[in-house]
Structure formats: structure tokens, C-alpha cells
Phi, psi and omega in degrees: 000322179295321177293319177298319177296322178294319177299315180299320179295316179298319181291322179294323179292321179291323179292334179285341184278357183096168185294153176287150183225161176306151185298343184254006181267127180284136182223131172262109182263145174069205182260167183290341176253001179201070182203196180205173186234135175239130173062042177294161177260127177284139174273123179303160180295334178208162176191184180306111175086003181213161169218151174283138183290329180236074185298142177089344179280155190279349184280068187228011190255144177204177169301146181308321182288332175293315179302310181299323182290322176298311185293323180288323180291318176299313181295327177293321178296315181302320178290318185287328184235077181304139180091004182290146167296144182295149174294134181262117186263119178276215187289140162258243176238164174290168184305329178241024181062216181078190188296143180228141186295339183259354191217149170272341178247219180059031186258346191231017173087010183247004183241149173207144175259130179238123181281139186301146163292144184221162177228167171268190185291344178266003180082009181273137180305131174233168183294128175299143181230119188289351183261008179259125173259137183253144178276184184289348175272356181084017179255133179223148182235137176289151172299154181302329180295340180250011175115338175071019181289151179266136171233167186230134177299125183273088190296320185294313180291317182293324175298315179299321177299314180298315181292332172292323180289313184280343181267359177275104185286342179282336183279327184054057178293122180269322183214145163235105179283128180198152185296156184298317181300317182283330173298314176303316180296316177298315181294321178301317178296315182297324182297328180276334192235339186274118183282343182261110182296331182296323179299319181291321179298314178296321181295324179301330179267320186283324177284129190202136175270125177306147178287340180225154173078211188297126179283354180063057177265358183238357176191162169272139168246110186259138177225131177263159179282167175295308189087160188295320181301308182294323177300321179296336182263002172115008176282139184230134183223151169249154178114182189284156168250100188295141187296333181281359172283351184249128174053055190299316183295320180296320180295321179300326178282322187282328185258003183307316185278358190280155169290173180300315181295322177295327178299314181300313186293318184296315184291317182283321185288329178294339177270013179073027184244058184299319177301314182295326179293319179297315179297321180293324180296318181296321179293319183296317182295321182289337181273343188279000000 
């Protein structure tokens, strides 16, 4: 009886993990703060437009679309801004995910830290440094123990990175955690320079300072959504399902002629969130 009971417990545990998949398919199991990764893709130590902040360390694994999005976005910044210092990429997940000594999340292959692009006082690109926190004016100072030098948030390059991440519909970026002051700085820049209103709209929702813990004034924390395929395999997520993830081509056609207020209503209402659309309109009116 005891052996039978142990077998039943084991079977129940396996069934809770989600269905079995072929050995070469990447799967994000569980939540970002309580999960693991199977068959993750490693990010190389360097590539076009980026370098890893901790080369050689094992925390480099993620879902294939997360790795591809990092590589593509970094390459786009390098092409758009020749002479840029490479994007420094921090931690993804361990080879099999799970608990990490530096993070409460980063456990299931859907998170990555990206260190801000920076300049010196003359506006020249310098190497991003993850230990510098920037204020709402985009000014950051190293701790005295590291030299105490001043660096400046490279708003143009950081915005281009953000817009490449959020406009990649294959990636399904759910959150980019960043401080409120830097979010405001990025959006102010985008209003002046970004030709695609959809990119600004998405950024207002996806850029977010966490309500608890690190405000993320020293790096972007990017998180991608599970997606339908990964959810069927055992991926679990909390947070929004953004309306633009559904029927993207139809939305591009339907809201093109709308005003900004109409754009808000159309995007949110199509997802069956009429109450959310009404609240968004009220906030839009009060902010205008």
C-alpha cells in the first residue's frame, strides 16, 4: 500500500507539471517567481549590438523568442545609432530555471535585465553600468567606491530599445519595469520624436514601476508573456493580456483613422473591457 501511495503521489506531481513535450521543445513551466525552464535557448556572450554583463556565467537561458528579441532589438539600436556602446545584457534564467541568488523572479525563462544605454557629459556613448541609478532628469552618479563619476541616461537609444521590444508582436512583451521618472522621460522623448502613435500607446501601459521592491532606476527588467502555446504546456502568468496581442493586423486597419481618445476606446473595448475603456477615457480627459 505504501508503494502504491508513493506511485500515486508521483503521478499527481507529474500531472501538475503540465503535459510532456518532445525533448527539443523549450517550455516555461510555472510562474516567473516559482517555476523552471526546460530546453531553454542560451544567449551568446556577445552579438551584433550587445554583450553580456557577466560573460561566461550560466544565467543566460530563456525561451527562444526572448533570446531572439534581445538580439534583434540590440542590433536595431546599433544600426539606428552608429557608434553606440553595446547593450549590456544582464541575467536571464539558469539552464533549468529555478531559484536564483540575485532574483526573486527570472526562474522560468521569461525575464531579462537590460542595462541602460548611457552617455558622458558631452553626449558621447559610454558603457552602461548597472550600479548607477538615474533620477527623473536622467542623471546618475557612481558610488564613491566605484569612482563617483557622473553618467547620463541616453534617452534616444533607450527609447529605440523600448520601441523595438514592444513593437515586436512575436515577442509579446508583457512588462518593462522601470522607474516612474525614467518612464516619464522616455514618453516625453517619444512624443517629440516617435512617428508611430501605437508605439507610444503601448509604452504607456507596458513601462511600469513595480509597486514593491526595486523601482528599476538602474536597468530595464523585461518580461514576456506565456502565450497560448506555453500556457498549454504549463506556463503560468499573472498580469494583463494586452489587447493588441489579438488580431493585430485587423487592429492596425481599424484604429488608424481614430483620434487618441478613440484609439484608447477601440483597443480596450475590442478585448471586452468596456469598463476599462471608460476608465481609460476618464483618465485621458483628466490628463489632457
